N, C-alpha and C positions, 0 to 999 in steps of 0.2 A: 690509761693507767700509766704510760709513759710518760704524758705531759705533766702527771701529778709528779712524777719522780723527779723529772727535770726541775719542776719549781721546787721542790722540797730540797734538791740538791742547791739550788741557788741561794735559798733561804739559809741552808746551814752553812754555806760558804761565807754570806754575809755576817752571821751570828758569831762564826769563829773569828772573822776579823775585828768586829765589834768587841769581841770578848779581848782579843789580845790587845786593842789600843786602850780599852778600860783598864786591863790590867798594868799597862805601861803607866797610864796616869797615876793609877794607885801605888805603884813601886816608886813612881817619883815624889808623890806626897807623903809616903812613909820615909822616903830618905830625907827629904826636908825636914820632917817633924823629927826624926832622930839626930839631926844635925850633921848628917853625911855631906848634904849638897846644902850651897848656900839658897838663900830666900831669894826667887826671882818674882817679884810682885806682878810683872806683866803675865807671866805664865799662871801664877795664881788668880788673877782676875779672869783670864780665860777659862780656867777650869771651873771657876765659881760661876761665870756665866753659862758655861754648858752644863753644869749640875742644875741650874735653875730652869733650863729650857727643857729638861726631861719631865716627862709627866709623872705626877705622884701616884704611885702604885697603893692606893688603900685597899684594904682587905676585900670589901663586898664587891666593888665594880669590877675590880682586876679578876677575882675569882669567877664572876658572873662570866666575863667575857672570854676568860680562859676556858671554861667548861664548855661554853658555845662553840668555841673553836674546837676544840678536842671532840665534841660530839659530831660536828661537822665532817671532820676528818675521819672519824670511826664510821661514819654512815656512808662516806664515798667508799671506803675499803669495803664495808659490807656490800653495797651495790656492786662494786667490782667483782667481788666472789661470787654472788649469786649470779651476775650475767655470765662470768666465765663456767660456772656449774650448769646454767642452763644449756649454753652452746656446746658443752660436752655431752649432755644428755640428749640434745637435737641429734648430734652426730650419729650417737648411738641408736636412736629411733629410725633414722635413716638407714644406717647399716643392718639392722635388724629387718626391716621393711625390704630391702634390696636382696637379703638372704631368702626371706619368704617367698617373694616374688620371683627370683632365679629358681627356686627349687618346686615353684607351683604350689608351695603350702598355703599361700594366701587364698587361692581360688578355691581349693578343696575346703579349707577352714570356713570360707565363706559359704560355700556350697553346704557345709553340714549344718550350718547355723540358720539356713533359710530353706 
């Protein structure tokens, strides 16, 4: 579970950095469009090139991939929760068995059953 947390933290940091840089480009383009900043054709060409490199997020394929990844994360979380619950249950069973064996209840209960 700790490794997943580290990976999600790293991805969160990367997404935040990407968001800030895209926000910077958007602010620049809005300022150029409003006439607050002069047009720099070199920067505009680079922004255009960058936009053309991005994948097109059409509705169906993006939604399928997004739901698939979301389901994978949810299943991993459920698996971790179930594993933790089973470990806690195993501890409880071991403690109950220890108490029964310590007080001799386990032998008496077994002798009553046979």
